[in-house]
C-alpha positions as CSV (number, residue, x, y, z in Angstrom):
1,M,18.8,-46.2,-47.6
2,W,22.2,-45.3,-46.2
3,R,24.7,-48.1,-45.9
4,A,28.1,-47.8,-44.2
5,R,31.2,-48.6,-46.3
6,D,33.9,-50.6,-44.8
7,R,37.2,-49.3,-46.0
8,T,40.6,-50.8,-45.2
9,R,43.4,-48.5,-44.3
10,N,45.4,-46.9,-47.1
11,R,43.4,-48.7,-49.9
12,G,43.8,-46.7,-53.1
13,G,45.8,-44.0,-51.2
14,T,43.0,-43.3,-48.7
15,K,44.3,-41.6,-45.6
16,S,44.7,-44.1,-42.8
17,L,42.1,-44.2,-40.0
18,L,44.8,-43.7,-37.4
19,S,46.0,-40.5,-39.1
20,S,42.5,-39.3,-39.6
21,A,41.6,-39.9,-35.9
22,T,44.8,-38.2,-34.8
23,V,44.0,-35.1,-36.9
24,Q,40.5,-35.0,-35.6
25,L,41.4,-35.5,-31.9
26,G,44.8,-33.9,-31.8
27,T,46.4,-37.0,-30.2
28,A,46.8,-40.6,-31.5
29,P,44.2,-42.8,-29.8
30,L,44.9,-46.4,-28.7
31,H,41.3,-47.5,-29.5
32,Y,38.9,-45.5,-31.7
33,W,35.4,-46.1,-33.1
34,D,33.9,-43.9,-35.8
35,F,30.3,-45.1,-36.0
36,T,29.3,-42.5,-38.6
37,A,31.7,-44.3,-41.1
38,N,31.5,-47.8,-39.5
39,R,35.3,-48.0,-38.9
40,A,37.4,-48.9,-35.9
41,L,40.9,-48.9,-34.6
42,F,42.0,-51.4,-31.9
43,N,45.5,-51.2,-30.5
44,S,46.1,-48.5,-33.1
45,V,45.3,-51.0,-35.9
46,D,42.5,-50.4,-38.4
47,V,40.3,-53.5,-38.0
48,G,37.7,-52.4,-40.6
49,A,34.0,-52.4,-39.5
50,V,33.1,-51.6,-35.9
51,T,31.8,-55.1,-35.4
52,S,35.3,-56.4,-36.3
53,T,36.7,-54.9,-33.1
54,P,38.3,-57.8,-31.1
55,N,35.9,-59.1,-28.3
56,W,33.0,-56.9,-29.7
57,S,29.6,-57.9,-28.4
58,F,26.2,-56.6,-29.2
59,S,22.7,-57.7,-28.3
60,R,19.1,-56.5,-28.8
61,A,16.5,-59.2,-28.9
62,S,14.2,-57.4,-31.2
63,T,14.1,-55.3,-34.4
64,G,14.6,-51.5,-34.2
65,Y,14.6,-48.3,-36.2
66,A,17.3,-45.6,-36.5
67,Q,17.6,-42.4,-38.5
68,T,20.1,-41.3,-41.1
69,L,21.3,-37.7,-41.1
70,A,18.9,-37.0,-44.0
71,G,16.0,-38.1,-41.8
72,T,15.2,-41.4,-43.3
73,L,14.2,-44.3,-41.0
74,V,16.2,-47.6,-41.4
75,N,14.8,-50.9,-40.0
76,F,17.4,-53.2,-38.4
77,G,17.0,-56.8,-37.7
78,S,17.1,-58.4,-34.2
79,G,20.7,-58.4,-32.8
80,V,22.0,-56.0,-35.5
81,P,23.5,-52.7,-34.1
82,R,21.7,-49.7,-35.4
83,I,24.5,-47.9,-37.1
84,T,23.9,-45.2,-39.7
85,N,25.8,-42.1,-40.8
86,K,24.3,-40.5,-37.7
87,G,26.1,-42.9,-35.4
88,L,25.2,-45.9,-33.2
89,L,21.8,-45.6,-31.7
90,I,21.6,-46.9,-28.1
91,E,18.3,-47.0,-26.1
92,D,16.9,-48.9,-23.1
93,T,13.9,-51.2,-23.4
94,R,10.6,-49.5,-24.4
95,N,7.1,-50.7,-25.3
96,N,4.5,-49.6,-27.8
97,V,1.0,-50.4,-26.3
98,L,-1.0,-49.1,-29.3
99,L,-2.0,-51.8,-31.8
100,Q,-1.7,-51.9,-35.6
101,S,0.7,-49.0,-35.5
102,Q,1.1,-48.6,-39.2
103,T,-2.0,-50.4,-40.6
104,M,-4.6,-47.8,-39.8
105,A,-7.3,-49.1,-42.1
106,T,-7.5,-52.1,-39.7
107,A,-9.3,-52.7,-36.4
108,P,-9.0,-51.6,-33.6
109,W,-8.7,-48.2,-35.5
110,I,-12.1,-46.4,-35.8
111,P,-12.5,-43.4,-38.1
112,F,-14.8,-40.6,-37.0
113,Q,-16.3,-38.4,-39.7
114,S,-13.5,-39.6,-41.9
115,S,-12.2,-42.6,-43.8
116,V,-8.7,-44.2,-44.3
117,T,-7.0,-45.2,-47.5
118,A,-4.4,-47.9,-46.8
119,D,-0.9,-47.8,-48.2
120,A,-1.5,-44.5,-49.9
121,T,2.1,-43.2,-50.0
122,V,5.7,-43.8,-49.1
123,A,6.4,-44.0,-45.4
124,P,9.4,-42.5,-43.5
125,D,11.2,-45.9,-43.9
126,G,10.8,-45.9,-47.7
127,T,8.0,-48.6,-47.8
128,I,4.6,-47.9,-49.3
129,T,2.8,-48.4,-46.0
130,A,1.6,-44.9,-45.0
131,D,-2.2,-44.4,-44.9
132,K,-4.3,-41.4,-45.7
133,L,-6.9,-40.0,-43.3
134,V,-9.6,-38.2,-45.4
135,E,-12.4,-36.1,-43.9
136,D,-16.0,-36.6,-44.8
137,T,-18.5,-33.8,-45.6
138,T,-20.1,-33.5,-42.1
139,A,-20.7,-29.9,-41.2
140,S,-19.2,-28.2,-38.2
141,S,-17.6,-31.3,-36.8
142,T,-14.3,-32.9,-35.8
143,H,-12.7,-35.3,-38.2
144,F,-10.2,-37.8,-36.7
145,H,-9.0,-41.3,-36.4
146,Q,-9.1,-43.1,-33.0
147,Q,-8.1,-46.2,-31.1
148,I,-9.0,-47.3,-27.6
149,V,-5.7,-47.9,-25.8
150,T,-5.2,-49.5,-22.4
151,L,-3.1,-47.1,-20.2
152,T,-1.4,-47.7,-16.9
153,A,-1.1,-45.4,-13.9
154,S,1.9,-43.7,-15.3
155,V,3.1,-40.7,-17.4
156,H,2.7,-41.4,-21.1
157,T,4.1,-40.2,-24.4
158,F,2.0,-40.3,-27.6
159,S,3.6,-39.9,-31.0
160,I,2.8,-40.3,-34.7
161,Y,4.4,-39.6,-38.0
162,A,2.4,-37.2,-40.2
163,K,2.7,-35.6,-43.6
164,A,0.7,-32.9,-45.2
165,A,-1.6,-33.4,-48.2
166,E,-4.6,-31.2,-48.8
167,R,-4.6,-30.6,-45.0
168,T,-1.4,-29.4,-43.4
169,Q,-2.3,-29.5,-39.7
170,T,-2.9,-32.4,-37.3
171,S,-3.5,-33.1,-33.6
172,I,-3.1,-35.7,-30.8
173,F,-5.9,-35.8,-28.2
174,V,-6.1,-37.7,-24.9
175,P,-9.6,-37.5,-23.4
176,T,-10.7,-36.4,-19.9
177,G,-11.3,-39.9,-18.7
178,A,-7.6,-40.7,-18.8
179,F,-6.8,-38.2,-16.0
180,A,-7.7,-37.8,-12.3
181,D,-8.4,-34.1,-12.8
182,A,-10.8,-34.9,-15.6
183,T,-9.0,-32.5,-18.0
184,F,-8.1,-33.5,-21.5
185,R,-4.7,-33.1,-23.0
186,T,-4.0,-32.2,-26.6
187,A,-1.4,-30.7,-28.9
188,L,-1.9,-29.1,-32.4
189,F,0.9,-29.3,-35.0
190,D,1.6,-27.6,-38.3
191,L,3.2,-29.9,-40.9
192,T,4.9,-27.3,-43.1
193,G,8.3,-25.7,-43.1
194,A,10.4,-26.8,-40.1
195,G,7.2,-28.0,-38.4
196,T,5.6,-26.2,-35.5
197,V,3.7,-27.0,-32.3
198,L,0.7,-24.6,-32.7
199,S,-0.5,-25.1,-29.1
200,V,-0.5,-27.6,-26.2
201,T,-2.7,-27.8,-23.2
202,A,-1.5,-27.0,-19.7
203,S,0.6,-29.6,-17.7
204,A,1.5,-31.3,-21.0
205,T,4.4,-30.7,-23.4
206,A,4.7,-31.3,-27.1
207,S,7.4,-31.3,-29.8
208,I,7.8,-32.0,-33.5
209,E,10.7,-33.5,-35.4
210,A,11.2,-33.0,-39.2
211,L,12.3,-36.1,-41.2
212,A,12.9,-36.7,-44.9
213,G,10.2,-36.5,-47.6
214,G,8.0,-34.0,-45.9
215,W,7.4,-36.2,-42.8
216,Y,7.2,-35.0,-39.2
217,R,7.1,-36.9,-35.9
218,C,4.5,-35.2,-33.7
219,I,4.9,-35.9,-29.9
220,L,2.7,-35.2,-26.9
221,N,3.9,-35.9,-23.3
222,V,1.2,-35.9,-20.6
223,P,1.2,-36.2,-16.8
224,A,0.2,-39.4,-15.1
225,T,-2.9,-41.1,-16.4
226,L,-5.3,-43.4,-14.7
227,A,-5.2,-47.1,-15.4
228,V,-8.0,-46.9,-17.9
229,A,-8.9,-47.7,-21.5
230,A,-8.8,-44.3,-23.3
231,N,-9.9,-43.2,-26.7
232,I,-6.7,-41.7,-28.3
233,Q,-7.5,-39.5,-31.3
234,Y,-5.3,-38.3,-34.2
235,G,-7.2,-35.5,-36.0
236,L,-7.4,-33.1,-38.9
237,L,-7.3,-29.3,-38.4
238,V,-8.1,-26.3,-40.6
239,A,-6.5,-23.0,-39.5
240,G,-5.8,-24.5,-36.1
241,N,-9.4,-25.5,-35.6
242,P,-10.4,-29.2,-35.2
243,T,-14.1,-28.3,-35.8
244,Y,-14.9,-27.5,-39.4
245,T,-17.0,-28.6,-42.4
246,G,-15.2,-31.3,-44.5
247,N,-15.2,-31.5,-48.2
248,G,-15.0,-35.2,-48.5
249,T,-11.7,-35.4,-50.3
250,S,-9.1,-33.5,-48.3
251,G,-6.8,-35.2,-45.7
252,L,-3.2,-36.0,-44.7
253,F,-0.9,-39.0,-44.3
254,L,-0.3,-40.9,-41.1
255,W,2.1,-43.7,-40.1
256,G,3.8,-45.2,-37.0
257,A,1.5,-44.3,-34.1
258,Q,3.1,-45.0,-30.7
259,V,2.1,-44.9,-27.0
260,E,4.8,-45.4,-24.4
261,A,4.4,-45.5,-20.6
262,A,7.4,-43.1,-20.3
263,A,8.0,-39.4,-19.9
264,T,9.8,-39.2,-23.3
265,H,9.4,-40.8,-26.7
266,S,11.9,-43.3,-28.1
267,S,12.5,-44.6,-31.6
268,Y,9.6,-46.2,-33.5
269,I,8.4,-49.7,-32.5
270,T,6.1,-51.5,-34.9
271,T,3.0,-53.3,-33.6
272,T,0.4,-55.5,-35.2
273,T,-2.3,-57.4,-33.2
274,V,-0.4,-57.3,-29.9
275,T,1.8,-54.7,-28.1
276,A,5.5,-54.8,-28.9
277,T,8.7,-54.3,-27.0
278,R,12.0,-53.1,-28.4
279,Q,14.7,-54.5,-26.2
280,A,17.7,-52.5,-25.0
281,D,20.8,-52.0,-27.2
282,V,23.8,-53.5,-25.4
283,A,27.2,-52.8,-27.1
284,N,30.5,-53.5,-25.4
285,V,34.0,-54.7,-25.8
286,S,35.5,-57.1,-23.3
287,S,39.2,-57.3,-22.3
288,P,40.2,-53.9,-23.8
289,G,43.8,-54.2,-22.5
290,V,44.1,-50.7,-21.0
291,V,45.3,-49.6,-17.7
292,Y,45.4,-46.3,-15.8
293,P,46.4,-43.6,-16.4
294,L,44.0,-43.3,-19.3
295,S,41.7,-40.8,-21.1
296,L,38.3,-41.1,-22.7
297,F,36.6,-39.2,-25.5
298,V,33.1,-39.4,-26.8
299,E,31.1,-37.5,-29.5
300,F,27.4,-37.9,-29.5
301,T,24.0,-36.5,-30.2
302,R,21.3,-36.6,-27.6
303,A,17.9,-37.9,-29.1
304,V,15.8,-37.2,-26.0
305,D,16.1,-35.9,-22.4
306,T,15.2,-38.9,-20.4
307,G,15.0,-37.0,-17.1
308,L,16.6,-40.0,-15.4
309,G,19.6,-38.1,-13.9
310,A,22.5,-39.8,-15.6
311,E,22.6,-40.5,-19.4
312,C,25.9,-42.3,-20.0
313,Y,27.5,-42.3,-23.5
314,F,30.8,-43.9,-22.8
315,N,32.0,-46.1,-19.9
316,V,34.9,-48.3,-19.0
317,D,34.7,-50.5,-15.9
318,A,36.0,-53.4,-13.9
319,G,32.6,-54.1,-12.4
320,G,30.2,-51.8,-10.7
321,N,32.7,-50.6,-8.0
322,D,35.4,-49.5,-10.4
323,R,34.4,-47.4,-13.4
324,F,35.2,-44.2,-15.4
325,R,32.4,-42.7,-17.5
326,L,31.4,-39.7,-19.7
327,N,27.8,-38.8,-19.3
328,I,25.0,-36.1,-19.0
329,N,24.1,-35.4,-15.4
330,S,20.7,-34.5,-13.9
331,S,21.3,-30.8,-14.7
332,D,21.7,-31.7,-18.4
333,Q,25.4,-30.8,-18.3
334,G,28.3,-32.7,-19.8
335,A,29.9,-34.7,-16.9
336,S,32.6,-37.2,-16.0
337,F,32.7,-39.6,-13.1
338,A,35.1,-42.2,-11.7
339,N,35.0,-44.5,-8.7
340,A,37.4,-47.0,-7.2
341,G,36.4,-49.7,-4.8
342,G,32.9,-48.3,-4.7
343,V,34.1,-44.8,-3.6
344,T,33.6,-41.8,-5.8
345,Q,37.1,-40.4,-6.7
346,F,36.2,-37.8,-9.4
347,S,32.9,-36.2,-10.3
348,D,32.8,-33.0,-12.4
349,Q,30.7,-31.2,-15.0
350,V,30.9,-28.3,-17.4
351,A,28.0,-25.8,-17.2
352,G,25.5,-25.4,-20.0
353,A,22.6,-27.6,-20.9
354,I,23.2,-30.1,-23.7
355,A,20.6,-29.5,-26.4
356,L,18.8,-32.3,-28.4
357,D,20.2,-33.4,-31.7
358,T,23.3,-31.3,-31.3
359,V,26.8,-32.7,-31.6
360,T,28.5,-32.8,-28.2
361,K,32.1,-33.7,-27.4
362,I,33.4,-34.7,-23.9
363,A,36.8,-35.9,-22.9
364,A,38.4,-36.6,-19.5
365,R,41.6,-38.1,-17.9
366,V,42.0,-40.1,-14.8
367,A,45.4,-40.7,-13.2
368,A,46.7,-40.9,-9.7
369,N,45.8,-37.6,-8.0
370,D,45.0,-36.0,-11.3
371,A,41.6,-36.0,-13.0
372,R,40.0,-33.4,-15.3
373,M,37.4,-33.2,-18.0
374,A,36.5,-30.9,-20.9
375,R,33.4,-30.3,-23.0
376,G,33.3,-28.2,-26.1
377,G,36.8,-26.9,-25.4
378,T,36.0,-25.8,-21.8
379,L,37.8,-27.3,-18.9
380,G,36.2,-28.5,-15.7
381,T,37.7,-28.4,-12.3
382,L,41.1,-30.1,-11.6
383,D,40.9,-32.9,-8.9
384,N,44.3,-33.8,-7.4
385,T,43.1,-36.3,-4.8
386,V,42.2,-39.3,-6.9
387,T,42.8,-43.0,-6.5
388,V,42.5,-44.8,-9.9
389,P,40.0,-47.5,-10.4
390,A,41.0,-51.1,-11.2
391,A,42.0,-51.8,-14.8
392,P,39.0,-51.9,-17.0
393,T,37.6,-55.3,-18.1
394,A,34.9,-53.9,-20.4
395,I,34.1,-50.9,-22.6
396,V,30.4,-50.0,-22.8
397,F,28.9,-47.7,-25.4
398,G,25.8,-45.6,-24.7
399,A,25.2,-47.0,-21.2
400,D,26.7,-47.6,-17.8
401,A,27.1,-51.3,-17.2
402,G,23.6,-52.0,-18.4
403,S,21.9,-48.9,-16.9
404,N,21.8,-45.1,-17.3
405,F,21.2,-45.4,-21.1
406,G,22.0,-42.4,-23.2
407,F,19.0,-42.6,-25.6
408,G,21.0,-41.1,-28.4
409,Y,23.6,-41.6,-31.2
410,V,27.2,-42.3,-30.3
411,R,29.1,-40.8,-33.2
412,R,32.7,-41.4,-32.2
413,A,34.6,-42.7,-29.1
414,A,38.2,-43.1,-28.2
415,I,40.5,-44.4,-25.5
416,F,44.0,-43.0,-25.0
417,N,46.6,-45.0,-22.9
418,T,47.8,-41.8,-21.3
419,A,46.6,-38.9,-19.2
420,L,45.9,-36.2,-21.8
421,T,47.0,-32.7,-20.9
422,D,44.6,-29.9,-20.3
423,A,45.4,-28.5,-23.8
424,A,44.8,-31.9,-25.4
425,L,41.4,-32.3,-23.6
426,Q,40.4,-28.9,-25.0
427,R,41.7,-29.7,-28.4
428,A,39.8,-33.1,-28.6
429,T,36.5,-31.5,-27.6
430,T,36.7,-28.4,-29.8
């Protein structure tokens, strides 16, 4: 398990955090947070761990998982920020409506032409809790594990962690009765190499994510379902075919099944005998002591495309009518926005869709009649008709005043108590 190290400035000759941040950004920041190393500057002073930032506040009234760069899952307790060397994970509230998500030898799971061995290997979180699905010897049949899940009239996302054993391919299947058009949705996955989606039915989408230890997260997104109880199946394949004759000993490993009433997946949520909710991550700093003109910088990786139209990764505000934020817009572009007195003063973007799990850097300045942004070293459009918002009373990470969650990892963020030049904005984001 990765654990952040809290290092004080200049201990043992270590380069100071301020000088490191200045080298990285090209300009000395006033406030700076490096979540990948769990270190922070406040008023240019190294305060140690991020949570030692003056007036720091964090809440999430539930446990939650996050990944390391190596692809290991780490479980965090209720109210503990999910900080790994990948950054600070921020997500909105989500629910897993599938029961016994990692105890698949337990009801209401039902094996079909198969059996399940409990706690057969190490799971993605390092615990020995992953189960093995083993085919029986039935000829010319499908071999799968299933659970009846109560769905709502909504789009849904189905996911499961899978690892190859004797069998190297798996599937997620949602039956015809779940949809008004009486057409099933399914996706087939290969669990070798980088992982591959072998096929997916029309009007559904699928993806696969590689983790540490040979594990993959297999994901199926489907259109709106009916409000029904549907038999969700996770199956075995041979050469891309779910129908084959089993040998009674071959199988693969499964863990962490999840069903969300949402268009995209989120991080894993453990369930037992009842459905479970992971509450929103709310991270902010009150009374930041900054005034305009000022500049913001954020470096992040996007975990999912929520499709919500505004995924905010860094925001300063004085209430809903006065704010300055860095975000992804509805066209998946890096963007910046500022309003004063409830009136939009600045809104711009740099073209080019932001890919998932790719490091992105955005910076922007707001001053009287002077606002501009940059992403990846490319400048946006200059706006010289700007009224500055009221002085910020809060800094918010990964969201916009409790909404427009980014669903991703904030790696680094900074505030400069000056309007950075065009060249400085480009330098910070290159």
